[in-house]
N, C-alpha and C positions, 0 to 999 in steps of 0.2 A: 551403034549402039550410045545410046546418053549416057553421061558421066552420071547423071539422074536414077536409069535406070538400076544403078549398083547399088544403093540406098537402099537397107531393109530395117524396118522398124522392129521394136526391140520383140513383139510378138512374131513378126518375121524370122526373126534370128531363132525364135525356139522352135517356129515352125520347122525351118530349117531342118532340124533334127530329124530321126529315123525316129520310125515308133521301138526299133529295136539298141537304140542308143544304149542301153544298160546292159544287156546282152552283150555286144560287141566290146564295149569296156572294163566288166568285169573282170575278168581270169586274167587281164595283162593288170589291173588293179591289185588284184590281188596279190598275184606274184610279187609286185615292186613293192609295195605297201607289208607283205607278208615279210620280206627280206629287211628293211627298216625297221620294223617291229622287231622281230629278233635281234639285231642287232643293239638294237634301245633296251632291250629287256635282258641281252648278253652282259653290256654295260653297265646298268644300273645296277645287276645284283652281284656282279662283281665289286664292285665297290662297294653297297650294302655291305657285301660280306667284308671287308677289308676294313670298315667301322666297327663291326660283330668281333672282329679278333683284338681288335685293338680299341675296346671300349672301356676307355679309362675316364672319360667323362662322363657319366652316364646324364647328369645334368644337361648337358649340351646335346650327345649324339644319340640319346631317343629321340630326340625332334629331328634331326636331321635326316633317320634313319624314314620316320614318317615323311618329312618330304622327297627323298628320295624314291621311295616306293610308291610316289604316284608317276612319276616314268612306266613304270612295267602293268601299272594299272590300265593308265590310259592307252599304254599301246597293245597292252591283250585285249580286254576289252571292245578297242579300234577296229581289230584285225576279225576278231570274232564275227562280230557285228558284220563287218566288211564281208565274210565268208557267208554267212547266212544272216538274211535280211529282218526274220523273223528274232530275232535276239537282240534288234536294232535298242528297240523301248527298254528291255532288263538292263543290257550293258550299257545305256546310258543315264538311267535311275543311280545303277552303283558308280559310275564315273564321277557323276556329278556329286554324290553322296562323299565321295572319297575327295572332291576336289576343296569341296567346304571344311574336310578335318585335315587338308593339307596346308589349308590357310591359316588356319591355328594355329597347327603345326609351328609356322614358320615364326608366327607372332609369338609362339610360346617358346621359340628359338632365341629370339634377340632378349627377351626375359632374361632366359639361361645365359646366356652372353655378358649379359650386366650384374651378373651376378645374382640371379635369384628376387625374386618379389623385393621382397624386404631392403634389399641395395639399391632396389630400381626405387623405389619409394622414399629411400634418402637421398639419391641421385635429384629424382623432382625435387623434394623438397629444398635444396640445396639451390637449384636450378632458382625456385621460386623466391627464394632468399635474396638473390645475386639481384633477379630481376624489380624486385620493391625496394631494393637497396635499404635495408632494414638489418640490424646488429642482431647476433643469433640471439643474446640473453633478452635483447627486447619484445623478439619476437613472439607471439603468442597468438593464439586460434581466433581470442578475439578482437585483436588488432589487423588481423588481416585484412579485412574490410569486405564489402560486398563486392569489391573488384575479382576478388579471386573465385568468389562460390558463383559468380555468374557466367553458365554453360556457353554463353556466346560469345567469349573469350576462346573459345576452342578453336574458332576458326581463323582469330584473327591474333593470338595471341596467346600458343596454346600455352607456355612458360610458363604464366601465373595460375594457373590450375593445380597445378603440386601434384599432390600423388588421386586425385580426380583422374588426371591426365590417363592414369594408367586405368581404372577403374573403363573409362570410354573407351579406351581401346578396347580390353577382355571383352566390354560389353558389345561392340559393333562386329568382331571376329565369330562371336558365342551367336550372335541375332542371325548371321548370314548359317550358321553350322546348321542353325535349326530351321531357319526357312528354308533351306535349301534342299534338306532332307525331307521335309513337310510335302514341299510342292512338286518334290521328287515321286513320291505317291501318291502324294495329290493326282499326278498326270498319271500315270500309273491305272488310280481309278477313271479316272475321267476315259482314258483310252479302252479300258472294255467294255463302259458304255457310249463307245462311238462319238465322242463329244469334248476329245481333245483337240483333233486337229493340227499333228505337228506341220509347223511352218506356214499354216496356215494364219493369217491374219483376216478375221473376219467374228463381229461380234457373237455369235451364236456358240464360236467354240473357244475353250478354254484356255488354249496356246496363248496367245498377245494376252493375258489376263495375267497370267503366270511371269510372263517374258517380263513387263512392267513391273512385276513387285519383286524377283528376283535379279531385275537389270538395277532397281535403285537400293537394294539390300546389297547385293557385291561392291556397288561404288562407294556406298558408307563404308562397308568393310574397309575396305583397299585407302580409304579415303583415312578414316583411323589408323591405319597403317601406317602411314604415308606421314600423319602429324606425328606420330610415334617418332618414329624414324628422324624426323626432322627435330626432334627436342634431346635426342640420344645418342645422335648419330657418333658425337666425339668422344663416349663410351665406346661404340662400335668399331671404330676405327681398326683394332690390332685385327678385327674377323675380318676387315675389307667388305664391308655391308653393303654397298651400291651395288656391286658385281651379284652377289647372291641376291639381292632385290629387284634387280633387272631381270637374272636370269625367271624368277618364280612369278614374278607378276606377269612376265610375256606370257608362260604357260597359261596361267590362270584368267588373265583379260584378255587376250589372242584368240584363244579357243570358245571364248563365250561370244567374243564377236564376230566371229568367224561362221560361227553356224547360225547367227542373227543376218549378220551379210549374206549366207546362201541362200536363207525364206527369204530374204526380203527379193534377191535376185529373179526367185523362181515365182514369188509375188508379180512382180510388175514384168514377165516374161522374156527378160535376159536369158534364163536358163528353164530348158522344159519342166512344167510341172508334172515330176516324175518323181514320190514319195520315194522308189529305192534310190533312184541317182541323186534326190540331194543328201538323203543318209552315206550316202555312199562316196560320196566327194567328199563331206567332211570327214568319214572315217578314215578315208584316205590320207587325208591332209594331215590329221592328227598321228597319224604313222609314220610318215617324214617328219613333222616336227619332232615328235618324241624322241627320233633318234637323234638330231640336232640338241635337242637339250639333254639327253643321255652326256654325251660327250660334254659339252659347256660344262655337265655337274661334274664330270673328272677333276675338272681344275676349280672349279668354283668349292665346293664341297670334300676339297680332298681332304683323308685319312688321316696322310703323314704329320699333320700336329699334334694328332693325337698317338703318334707311337714312343711320345718319350712321358717320361713321368717328371717331376719337380723334384729336387733336389731331397726332399723328405723321406722319399720313396725308395721303394728297396726296387734293383733292378739291374741290366747289363747297361756298364760306363762305357758310353763311347764321348771319343776326345776328338773336337773336329778343329783343325789349325789351320789356318787362311794367310798366305803372304801378299804383300800388294808392294810393289816397289813405286815410288817416290821419288823427285827431285827436292831437293833440299837448299837453297841461297846459304853461300858462306860467304861472305865479302862479294867478289868480283866472280866467283864461281860456283860454278853448282853440281853437286854430288848428289849422288843415288843413294837413296836410302832404303831398308828393306821396314816393312810395318806388318807385327806379325797379331796377329787374334785367335785364341786361342778360348776356345767355348766348350763346355764338356757337359752332358745330356746323359740322363740316364734312360736304357731304354726299357720302356716296358713289354712286362710277358705278354702271351698271346693270354688271352680271354676264352673262357669259355661261350661259343656262341648259343648252349640251349640256356644260361643264365643270361646272355644280355639279352636276349626275346623277353626272359621270364619279367625283367627288369622294363622294357617297354613296354610289355603288353599291361605288367599289372599296375605300375606305377604312374603310366603315361594314362590307363583307362583311369585310375582315382583321382588321376589331377584333370582332365575331362569332363569325368561326374560332375566333381565338386566347381569347377566353372560353367557348368551347366547350371546346376542347382541355383548357382548364385544371382546367375544374369537371369533364370526365371523371376527368382526373387526381386528382383530389380525390379524387372517390368514389371511385376505384380502390384510390386509397393505404390505407384500413383492410381492403380485402379481401385483396389483398398481403400485407400485415402478419398477418392469418389465417390464409391460406393458406402461411405463413413459421413459423408457429406451429407450425403441424398439422404440418407436413413435418419441423419438427424435434422431434415431439416423437413421431413417428411412427418419425423416425431414433433417437432414444433410446431407445424399446422394444428396437429391431430389434439394435442393439450390446448394449445389457443381455442381452439373449437368448442372441445372440452368444457373449455371454460365461458366461451361465449353462451352454452347449451347450460348450463348452471346457475348463469345470470341471467338469463333470463325463464328459468322456472324460479328462480327467488322474485321475480320482479313478478311474474304473474302470482304466487304466493303469496305476495303482499299484498297486490291487486285486490284480491278474491279475499283475503282479511278486510280488507280498508271498507271494500264495498258489505260483508256480513255485518261490518261493526255498524257500518250508516245506516243499513236496515233496519238493526237491533235499537238504534236510536228514535228513527222512525216510529216504531212500535209504540216505543215506550210515552212518546207524545203524544200520542194519539189515543 
């Protein structure tokens, strides 16, 4: 047999799979995926419970819990979709909506770690002053120049934007949350009418158009988050933000492009064009990835830093004493010496899980609604200005046309009067 006879085109590779591929792989994939999903849910819920029991910093921990809850949501919905493919679209909609909210929560967590929005604004304004090299007393809104107000600097010099950088970052995250939710329900409506075509890159289906919109929206949201992190990473060093950023970004970005990649492989014939197999493969991979993410979150978003309170608070005092042996040179001799370091921490008492959940739902919900309303107003601002300019232009045109009409009427009246006078003079002469 010639070697060339062993080569298979992508279409032949796809046809090599039997028609019962999904049935043959479904049961073992469901069992293996279920084990990974169970491990992910257990680990994540245990970590969330630790944060709820040590809810000593609500400003930060309510967003941590929202981010951590992403793993159980992804894992449970993926295993449900793998168990019953009929639930895949509904699970995908819920998963996509929570993904957008989790990205927003991560951005809010970074702001909370910096001390809140007011502290972030002060930090960004200080960086602006240092960047422009101007004294504090001489700095005013008028002499900052057009350089700061130019939003093109967001791509090249985000430091010179000052407090506007925070507005751009929030707008980028909230627009993705809104668009992701709208597109998810739009996909549901298109599926009801049979024109969604999940994974089909054809012009008469809605999937490719929604995929392009969501791709640009997600890339912009992540780009805004990266720019904000690049400017504020020095203030975030105590929380080791790089590990948190990578672990979270891997979940959001990888799962999305994983689904697009599977759809492309099916479109070009590398994988069979079987919708159940396509969605099942995506769900199976997500179950495995969520177990890995849950293990990473145990170390990255640990609740240990919140087990202790500042000295001004009340609680159980814990003294930690560490000793280290070093050598000290005295003349020509080396003598051992012991360095002691004592650290006193106040252990926080356990908090009520009910109150912690109530704070997350109420306070967090109010914060989300506030930012959504603010983002909608920011988006509608340019639209209102454009509509106002159009109305003013039409008004000017209508006024000018009215003036021309009045002028022509006056001219006609003057001409008629002149003609009447001329005829009257002619009659007198006759």
